[in-house]
mmJSON file of the N, C-alpha and C atoms, coordinates in Angstrom:
{"data_MODEL":{"atom_site":{
"group_PDB":["ATOM","ATOM","ATOM","ATOM","ATOM","ATOM","ATOM","ATOM","ATOM","ATOM","ATOM","ATOM","ATOM","ATOM","ATOM","ATOM","ATOM","ATOM","ATOM","ATOM","ATOM","ATOM","ATOM","ATOM","ATOM","ATOM","ATOM","ATOM","ATOM","ATOM","ATOM","ATOM","ATOM","ATOM","ATOM","ATOM","ATOM","ATOM","ATOM","ATOM","ATOM","ATOM","ATOM","ATOM","ATOM","ATOM","ATOM","ATOM","ATOM","ATOM","ATOM","ATOM","ATOM","ATOM","ATOM","ATOM","ATOM","ATOM","ATOM","ATOM","ATOM","ATOM","ATOM","ATOM","ATOM","ATOM","ATOM","ATOM","ATOM","ATOM","ATOM","ATOM","ATOM","ATOM","ATOM","ATOM","ATOM","ATOM","ATOM","ATOM","ATOM","ATOM","ATOM","ATOM","ATOM","ATOM","ATOM","ATOM","ATOM","ATOM","ATOM","ATOM","ATOM","ATOM","ATOM","ATOM","ATOM","ATOM","ATOM","ATOM","ATOM","ATOM","ATOM","ATOM","ATOM","ATOM","ATOM","ATOM","ATOM","ATOM","ATOM","ATOM","ATOM","ATOM","ATOM","ATOM","ATOM","ATOM","ATOM","ATOM","ATOM","ATOM","ATOM","ATOM","ATOM","ATOM","ATOM","ATOM","ATOM","ATOM","ATOM","ATOM","ATOM","ATOM","ATOM","ATOM","ATOM","ATOM","ATOM","ATOM","ATOM","ATOM","ATOM","ATOM","ATOM","ATOM","ATOM","ATOM","ATOM","ATOM","ATOM","ATOM","ATOM","ATOM","ATOM","ATOM","ATOM","ATOM","ATOM","ATOM","ATOM","ATOM"],
"id":[1,2,3,4,5,6,7,8,9,10,11,12,13,14,15,16,17,18,19,20,21,22,23,24,25,26,27,28,29,30,31,32,33,34,35,36,37,38,39,40,41,42,43,44,45,46,47,48,49,50,51,52,53,54,55,56,57,58,59,60,61,62,63,64,65,66,67,68,69,70,71,72,73,74,75,76,77,78,79,80,81,82,83,84,85,86,87,88,89,90,91,92,93,94,95,96,97,98,99,100,101,102,103,104,105,106,107,108,109,110,111,112,113,114,115,116,117,118,119,120,121,122,123,124,125,126,127,128,129,130,131,132,133,134,135,136,137,138,139,140,141,142,143,144,145,146,147,148,149,150,151,152,153,154,155,156,157,158,159,160,161,162],
"type_symbol":["N","C","C","N","C","C","N","C","C","N","C","C","N","C","C","N","C","C","N","C","C","N","C","C","N","C","C","N","C","C","N","C","C","N","C","C","N","C","C","N","C","C","N","C","C","N","C","C","N","C","C","N","C","C","N","C","C","N","C","C","N","C","C","N","C","C","N","C","C","N","C","C","N","C","C","N","C","C","N","C","C","N","C","C","N","C","C","N","C","C","N","C","C","N","C","C","N","C","C","N","C","C","N","C","C","N","C","C","N","C","C","N","C","C","N","C","C","N","C","C","N","C","C","N","C","C","N","C","C","N","C","C","N","C","C","N","C","C","N","C","C","N","C","C","N","C","C","N","C","C","N","C","C","N","C","C","N","C","C","N","C","C"],
"label_atom_id":["N","CA","C","N","CA","C","N","CA","C","N","CA","C","N","CA","C","N","CA","C","N","CA","C","N","CA","C","N","CA","C","N","CA","C","N","CA","C","N","CA","C","N","CA","C","N","CA","C","N","CA","C","N","CA","C","N","CA","C","N","CA","C","N","CA","C","N","CA","C","N","CA","C","N","CA","C","N","CA","C","N","CA","C","N","CA","C","N","CA","C","N","CA","C","N","CA","C","N","CA","C","N","CA","C","N","CA","C","N","CA","C","N","CA","C","N","CA","C","N","CA","C","N","CA","C","N","CA","C","N","CA","C","N","CA","C","N","CA","C","N","CA","C","N","CA","C","N","CA","C","N","CA","C","N","CA","C","N","CA","C","N","CA","C","N","CA","C","N","CA","C","N","CA","C","N","CA","C","N","CA","C","N","CA","C","N","CA","C"],
"label_alt_id":[null,null,null,null,null,null,null,null,null,null,null,null,null,null,null,null,null,null,null,null,null,null,null,null,null,null,null,null,null,null,null,null,null,null,null,null,null,null,null,null,null,null,null,null,null,null,null,null,null,null,null,null,null,null,null,null,null,null,null,null,null,null,null,null,null,null,null,null,null,null,null,null,null,null,null,null,null,null,null,null,null,null,null,null,null,null,null,null,null,null,null,null,null,null,null,null,null,null,null,null,null,null,null,null,null,null,null,null,null,null,null,null,null,null,null,null,null,null,null,null,null,null,null,null,null,null,null,null,null,null,null,null,null,null,null,null,null,null,null,null,null,null,null,null,null,null,null,null,null,null,null,null,null,null,null,null,null,null,null,null,null,null],
"label_comp_id":["MET","MET","MET","GLU","GLU","GLU","TRP","TRP","TRP","THR","THR","THR","PRO","PRO","PRO","GLU","GLU","GLU","ALA","ALA","ALA","LYS","LYS","LYS","THR","THR","THR","LEU","LEU","LEU","PHE","PHE","PHE","LYS","LYS","LYS","GLU","GLU","GLU","ILE","ILE","ILE","PRO","PRO","PRO","PHE","PHE","PHE","PHE","PHE","PHE","VAL","VAL","VAL","ARG","ARG","ARG","PHE","PHE","PHE","ALA","ALA","ALA","ALA","ALA","ALA","LYS","LYS","LYS","ARG","ARG","ARG","LYS","LYS","LYS","ILE","ILE","ILE","GLU","GLU","GLU","ASN","ASN","ASN","PHE","PHE","PHE","ALA","ALA","ALA","ARG","ARG","ARG","ASP","ASP","ASP","ARG","ARG","ARG","ASN","ASN","ASN","GLU","GLU","GLU","GLU","GLU","GLU","VAL","VAL","VAL","ILE","ILE","ILE","THR","THR","THR","ALA","ALA","ALA","GLU","GLU","GLU","VAL","VAL","VAL","TYR","TYR","TYR","GLN","GLN","GLN","ALA","ALA","ALA","ALA","ALA","ALA","ARG","ARG","ARG","LYS","LYS","LYS","GLN","GLN","GLN","PHE","PHE","PHE","ASP","ASP","ASP","THR","THR","THR","LYS","LYS","LYS","ASN","ASN","ASN"],
"label_asym_id":["A","A","A","A","A","A","A","A","A","A","A","A","A","A","A","A","A","A","A","A","A","A","A","A","A","A","A","A","A","A","A","A","A","A","A","A","A","A","A","A","A","A","A","A","A","A","A","A","A","A","A","A","A","A","A","A","A","A","A","A","A","A","A","A","A","A","A","A","A","A","A","A","A","A","A","A","A","A","A","A","A","A","A","A","A","A","A","A","A","A","A","A","A","A","A","A","A","A","A","A","A","A","A","A","A","A","A","A","A","A","A","A","A","A","A","A","A","A","A","A","A","A","A","A","A","A","A","A","A","A","A","A","A","A","A","A","A","A","A","A","A","A","A","A","A","A","A","A","A","A","A","A","A","A","A","A","A","A","A","A","A","A"],
"label_entity_id":["1","1","1","1","1","1","1","1","1","1","1","1","1","1","1","1","1","1","1","1","1","1","1","1","1","1","1","1","1","1","1","1","1","1","1","1","1","1","1","1","1","1","1","1","1","1","1","1","1","1","1","1","1","1","1","1","1","1","1","1","1","1","1","1","1","1","1","1","1","1","1","1","1","1","1","1","1","1","1","1","1","1","1","1","1","1","1","1","1","1","1","1","1","1","1","1","1","1","1","1","1","1","1","1","1","1","1","1","1","1","1","1","1","1","1","1","1","1","1","1","1","1","1","1","1","1","1","1","1","1","1","1","1","1","1","1","1","1","1","1","1","1","1","1","1","1","1","1","1","1","1","1","1","1","1","1","1","1","1","1","1","1"],
"label_seq_id":[1,1,1,2,2,2,3,3,3,4,4,4,5,5,5,6,6,6,7,7,7,8,8,8,9,9,9,10,10,10,11,11,11,12,12,12,13,13,13,14,14,14,15,15,15,16,16,16,17,17,17,18,18,18,19,19,19,20,20,20,21,21,21,22,22,22,23,23,23,24,24,24,25,25,25,26,26,26,27,27,27,28,28,28,29,29,29,30,30,30,31,31,31,32,32,32,33,33,33,34,34,34,35,35,35,36,36,36,37,37,37,38,38,38,39,39,39,40,40,40,41,41,41,42,42,42,43,43,43,44,44,44,45,45,45,46,46,46,47,47,47,48,48,48,49,49,49,50,50,50,51,51,51,52,52,52,53,53,53,54,54,54],
"pdbx_PDB_ins_code":[null,null,null,null,null,null,null,null,null,null,null,null,null,null,null,null,null,null,null,null,null,null,null,null,null,null,null,null,null,null,null,null,null,null,null,null,null,null,null,null,null,null,null,null,null,null,null,null,null,null,null,null,null,null,null,null,null,null,null,null,null,null,null,null,null,null,null,null,null,null,null,null,null,null,null,null,null,null,null,null,null,null,null,null,null,null,null,null,null,null,null,null,null,null,null,null,null,null,null,null,null,null,null,null,null,null,null,null,null,null,null,null,null,null,null,null,null,null,null,null,null,null,null,null,null,null,null,null,null,null,null,null,null,null,null,null,null,null,null,null,null,null,null,null,null,null,null,null,null,null,null,null,null,null,null,null,null,null,null,null,null,null],
"Cartn_x":[9.088,7.563,7.489,6.904,6.432,5.485,5.508,4.417,4.272,3.163,3.042,2.944,3.111,3.498,2.361,1.217,-0.354,-0.345,-0.045,0.277,1.392,2.802,3.824,3.174,2.645,1.905,1.069,0.068,-0.68,0.095,1.202,2.019,2.586,2.996,3.349,2.722,1.356,0.391,0.559,1.206,1.46,2.806,2.686,3.493,4.957,5.742,7.427,7.773,7.497,7.937,7.433,6.11,5.611,5.504,6.008,6.45,7.092,8.056,8.628,7.642,6.921,5.978,4.732,4.388,3.348,3.369,4.776,5.152,5.212,5.756,5.871,4.29,3.333,2.092,1.169,1.429,0.742,1.349,2.555,3.144,2.816,2.742,2.144,1.012,0.184,-1.362,-1.351,-0.84,-0.764,-0.179,0.884,1.143,0.184,-0.319,-1.74,-2.213,-2.707,-3.856,-3.172,-1.855,-1.34,-1.099,-0.973,-0.686,0.661,1.045,2.352,2.919,2.085,2.321,1.041,1.942,0.816,0.189,-0.904,-1.568,-2.241,-2.89,-3.795,-4.991,-5.533,-6.659,-6.162,-5.01,-4.373,-4.123,-3.338,-2.88,-4.3,-5.384,-6.613,-7.199,-7.2,-7.871,-6.835,-5.846,-4.527,-5.152,-4.977,-5.697,-6.754,-7.646,-9.286,-9.176,-8.482,-8.164,-7.591,-6.685,-5.681,-6.438,-6.892,-7.764,-9.112,-9.754,-10.705,-10.275,-9.037,-8.568,-8.248,-8.34,-7.893,-9.073],
"Cartn_y":[-5.667,-5.962,-4.514,-5.112,-3.94,-2.995,-1.725,-0.849,-0.005,0.172,0.901,2.305,3.012,4.622,5.154,4.564,5.265,5.014,3.822,3.245,4.314,4.202,5.191,6.741,7.463,8.838,8.56,7.702,7.677,7.544,6.771,6.475,7.735,8.434,10.003,10.782,10.447,11.035,10.763,9.871,9.219,10.193,10.652,11.506,10.664,11.262,10.655,9.939,10.418,9.624,8.101,8.017,6.672,5.873,6.302,5.583,4.368,4.157,2.71,1.676,2.084,0.975,0.869,2.123,1.861,1.022,0.973,0.131,-1.197,-1.332,-3.005,-3.405,-2.536,-3.284,-3.312,-2.264,-2.454,-3.667,-4.024,-5.086,-6.421,-6.608,-7.631,-8.025,-6.778,-7.026,-7.831,-7.311,-7.553,-9.007,-9.379,-10.866,-11.929,-11.389,-12.199,-12.472,-11.6,-11.864,-12.482,-12.74,-13.369,-12.505,-11.083,-10.158,-10.067,-9.746,-9.729,-8.0,-7.403,-5.968,-5.212,-4.006,-3.039,-1.938,-2.342,-1.065,-0.184,0.732,1.72,1.175,0.223,-0.609,-1.159,-2.216,-2.966,-1.851,-0.695,0.335,0.709,1.49,1.693,0.719,-0.594,-1.716,-1.837,-1.849,-1.885,-0.604,0.454,1.566,1.679,1.304,1.165,0.381,-0.904,-2.111,-1.402,-0.586,-0.139,1.041,1.819,2.967,2.616,1.451,0.962,0.247,-0.162,-0.723,0.435,1.575,2.599,2.785],
"Cartn_z":[-4.199,-4.951,-5.907,-7.018,-8.166,-7.679,-7.949,-7.6,-8.932,-9.362,-10.449,-10.595,-11.435,-11.313,-10.603,-10.618,-10.174,-8.485,-8.105,-6.697,-6.026,-6.768,-6.217,-5.967,-6.701,-6.634,-5.26,-5.161,-4.494,-2.816,-2.576,-1.667,-1.35,-2.09,-1.702,-0.856,-0.816,0.049,1.516,1.622,3.333,3.823,4.893,5.355,5.533,5.175,5.129,6.317,7.396,8.775,9.164,8.094,8.554,7.098,5.985,4.83,5.013,5.805,5.827,6.408,7.301,7.953,7.155,6.567,5.686,4.423,3.707,2.615,2.87,4.111,4.641,4.774,5.307,5.557,4.402,3.496,2.137,1.384,1.324,0.636,1.205,2.579,3.047,3.008,2.999,2.718,1.031,0.311,-1.164,-1.199,-0.481,-0.584,0.089,1.327,1.716,0.686,-0.441,-1.395,-2.626,-2.702,-3.815,-4.928,-4.632,-5.568,-5.793,-7.193,-7.346,-7.642,-7.719,-7.933,-7.386,-6.52,-5.925,-7.012,-7.371,-8.178,-7.247,-7.892,-7.209,-6.25,-7.223,-6.583,-5.406,-5.365,-4.269,-3.337,-3.492,-2.41,-1.692,-2.39,-1.805,-0.972,-1.349,-0.526,0.689,0.618,1.896,2.525,2.098,3.033,3.791,3.002,3.747,4.742,4.721,5.536,6.87,6.726,7.825,8.346,7.72,8.171,9.151,8.724,9.645,11.092,11.031,12.286,13.263,13.028,14.076,14.955],
"occupancy":[1.0,1.0,1.0,1.0,1.0,1.0,1.0,1.0,1.0,1.0,1.0,1.0,1.0,1.0,1.0,1.0,1.0,1.0,1.0,1.0,1.0,1.0,1.0,1.0,1.0,1.0,1.0,1.0,1.0,1.0,1.0,1.0,1.0,1.0,1.0,1.0,1.0,1.0,1.0,1.0,1.0,1.0,1.0,1.0,1.0,1.0,1.0,1.0,1.0,1.0,1.0,1.0,1.0,1.0,1.0,1.0,1.0,1.0,1.0,1.0,1.0,1.0,1.0,1.0,1.0,1.0,1.0,1.0,1.0,1.0,1.0,1.0,1.0,1.0,1.0,1.0,1.0,1.0,1.0,1.0,1.0,1.0,1.0,1.0,1.0,1.0,1.0,1.0,1.0,1.0,1.0,1.0,1.0,1.0,1.0,1.0,1.0,1.0,1.0,1.0,1.0,1.0,1.0,1.0,1.0,1.0,1.0,1.0,1.0,1.0,1.0,1.0,1.0,1.0,1.0,1.0,1.0,1.0,1.0,1.0,1.0,1.0,1.0,1.0,1.0,1.0,1.0,1.0,1.0,1.0,1.0,1.0,1.0,1.0,1.0,1.0,1.0,1.0,1.0,1.0,1.0,1.0,1.0,1.0,1.0,1.0,1.0,1.0,1.0,1.0,1.0,1.0,1.0,1.0,1.0,1.0,1.0,1.0,1.0,1.0,1.0,1.0],
"B_iso_or_equiv":[0.0,0.0,0.0,0.0,0.0,0.0,0.0,0.0,0.0,0.0,0.0,0.0,0.0,0.0,0.0,0.0,0.0,0.0,0.0,0.0,0.0,0.0,0.0,0.0,0.0,0.0,0.0,0.0,0.0,0.0,0.0,0.0,0.0,0.0,0.0,0.0,0.0,0.0,0.0,0.0,0.0,0.0,0.0,0.0,0.0,0.0,0.0,0.0,0.0,0.0,0.0,0.0,0.0,0.0,0.0,0.0,0.0,0.0,0.0,0.0,0.0,0.0,0.0,0.0,0.0,0.0,0.0,0.0,0.0,0.0,0.0,0.0,0.0,0.0,0.0,0.0,0.0,0.0,0.0,0.0,0.0,0.0,0.0,0.0,0.0,0.0,0.0,0.0,0.0,0.0,0.0,0.0,0.0,0.0,0.0,0.0,0.0,0.0,0.0,0.0,0.0,0.0,0.0,0.0,0.0,0.0,0.0,0.0,0.0,0.0,0.0,0.0,0.0,0.0,0.0,0.0,0.0,0.0,0.0,0.0,0.0,0.0,0.0,0.0,0.0,0.0,0.0,0.0,0.0,0.0,0.0,0.0,0.0,0.0,0.0,0.0,0.0,0.0,0.0,0.0,0.0,0.0,0.0,0.0,0.0,0.0,0.0,0.0,0.0,0.0,0.0,0.0,0.0,0.0,0.0,0.0,0.0,0.0,0.0,0.0,0.0,0.0],
"pdbx_formal_charge":[null,null,null,null,null,null,null,null,null,null,null,null,null,null,null,null,null,null,null,null,null,null,null,null,null,null,null,null,null,null,null,null,null,null,null,null,null,null,null,null,null,null,null,null,null,null,null,null,null,null,null,null,null,null,null,null,null,null,null,null,null,null,null,null,null,null,null,null,null,null,null,null,null,null,null,null,null,null,null,null,null,null,null,null,null,null,null,null,null,null,null,null,null,null,null,null,null,null,null,null,null,null,null,null,null,null,null,null,null,null,null,null,null,null,null,null,null,null,null,null,null,null,null,null,null,null,null,null,null,null,null,null,null,null,null,null,null,null,null,null,null,null,null,null,null,null,null,null,null,null,null,null,null,null,null,null,null,null,null,null,null,null],
"auth_seq_id":[1,1,1,2,2,2,3,3,3,4,4,4,5,5,5,6,6,6,7,7,7,8,8,8,9,9,9,10,10,10,11,11,11,12,12,12,13,13,13,14,14,14,15,15,15,16,16,16,17,17,17,18,18,18,19,19,19,20,20,20,21,21,21,22,22,22,23,23,23,24,24,24,25,25,25,26,26,26,27,27,27,28,28,28,29,29,29,30,30,30,31,31,31,32,32,32,33,33,33,34,34,34,35,35,35,36,36,36,37,37,37,38,38,38,39,39,39,40,40,40,41,41,41,42,42,42,43,43,43,44,44,44,45,45,45,46,46,46,47,47,47,48,48,48,49,49,49,50,50,50,51,51,51,52,52,52,53,53,53,54,54,54],
"auth_comp_id":["MET","MET","MET","GLU","GLU","GLU","TRP","TRP","TRP","THR","THR","THR","PRO","PRO","PRO","GLU","GLU","GLU","ALA","ALA","ALA","LYS","LYS","LYS","THR","THR","THR","LEU","LEU","LEU","PHE","PHE","PHE","LYS","LYS","LYS","GLU","GLU","GLU","ILE","ILE","ILE","PRO","PRO","PRO","PHE","PHE","PHE","PHE","PHE","PHE","VAL","VAL","VAL","ARG","ARG","ARG","PHE","PHE","PHE","ALA","ALA","ALA","ALA","ALA","ALA","LYS","LYS","LYS","ARG","ARG","ARG","LYS","LYS","LYS","ILE","ILE","ILE","GLU","GLU","GLU","ASN","ASN","ASN","PHE","PHE","PHE","ALA","ALA","ALA","ARG","ARG","ARG","ASP","ASP","ASP","ARG","ARG","ARG","ASN","ASN","ASN","GLU","GLU","GLU","GLU","GLU","GLU","VAL","VAL","VAL","ILE","ILE","ILE","THR","THR","THR","ALA","ALA","ALA","GLU","GLU","GLU","VAL","VAL","VAL","TYR","TYR","TYR","GLN","GLN","GLN","ALA","ALA","ALA","ALA","ALA","ALA","ARG","ARG","ARG","LYS","LYS","LYS","GLN","GLN","GLN","PHE","PHE","PHE","ASP","ASP","ASP","THR","THR","THR","LYS","LYS","LYS","ASN","ASN","ASN"],
"auth_asym_id":["A","A","A","A","A","A","A","A","A","A","A","A","A","A","A","A","A","A","A","A","A","A","A","A","A","A","A","A","A","A","A","A","A","A","A","A","A","A","A","A","A","A","A","A","A","A","A","A","A","A","A","A","A","A","A","A","A","A","A","A","A","A","A","A","A","A","A","A","A","A","A","A","A","A","A","A","A","A","A","A","A","A","A","A","A","A","A","A","A","A","A","A","A","A","A","A","A","A","A","A","A","A","A","A","A","A","A","A","A","A","A","A","A","A","A","A","A","A","A","A","A","A","A","A","A","A","A","A","A","A","A","A","A","A","A","A","A","A","A","A","A","A","A","A","A","A","A","A","A","A","A","A","A","A","A","A","A","A","A","A","A","A"],
"auth_atom_id":["N","CA","C","N","CA","C","N","CA","C","N","CA","C","N","CA","C","N","CA","C","N","CA","C","N","CA","C","N","CA","C","N","CA","C","N","CA","C","N","CA","C","N","CA","C","N","CA","C","N","CA","C","N","CA","C","N","CA","C","N","CA","C","N","CA","C","N","CA","C","N","CA","C","N","CA","C","N","CA","C","N","CA","C","N","CA","C","N","CA","C","N","CA","C","N","CA","C","N","CA","C","N","CA","C","N","CA","C","N","CA","C","N","CA","C","N","CA","C","N","CA","C","N","CA","C","N","CA","C","N","CA","C","N","CA","C","N","CA","C","N","CA","C","N","CA","C","N","CA","C","N","CA","C","N","CA","C","N","CA","C","N","CA","C","N","CA","C","N","CA","C","N","CA","C","N","CA","C","N","CA","C","N","CA","C","N","CA","C"],
"pdbx_PDB_model_num":[1,1,1,1,1,1,1,1,1,1,1,1,1,1,1,1,1,1,1,1,1,1,1,1,1,1,1,1,1,1,1,1,1,1,1,1,1,1,1,1,1,1,1,1,1,1,1,1,1,1,1,1,1,1,1,1,1,1,1,1,1,1,1,1,1,1,1,1,1,1,1,1,1,1,1,1,1,1,1,1,1,1,1,1,1,1,1,1,1,1,1,1,1,1,1,1,1,1,1,1,1,1,1,1,1,1,1,1,1,1,1,1,1,1,1,1,1,1,1,1,1,1,1,1,1,1,1,1,1,1,1,1,1,1,1,1,1,1,1,1,1,1,1,1,1,1,1,1,1,1,1,1,1,1,1,1,1,1,1,1,1,1]
}}}
């Protein structure tokens, strides 16, 4: 799945040791919403959803 440069920059804020799992969750979130590109907005929506599930 394609990521915009802005989304890639935001993704780097995630600790290295959890990035693989986080990337998978964010991309699945986008696919469930029929998004083709991970934008900063998609990234933030995914993070917000996952942060509230804790």
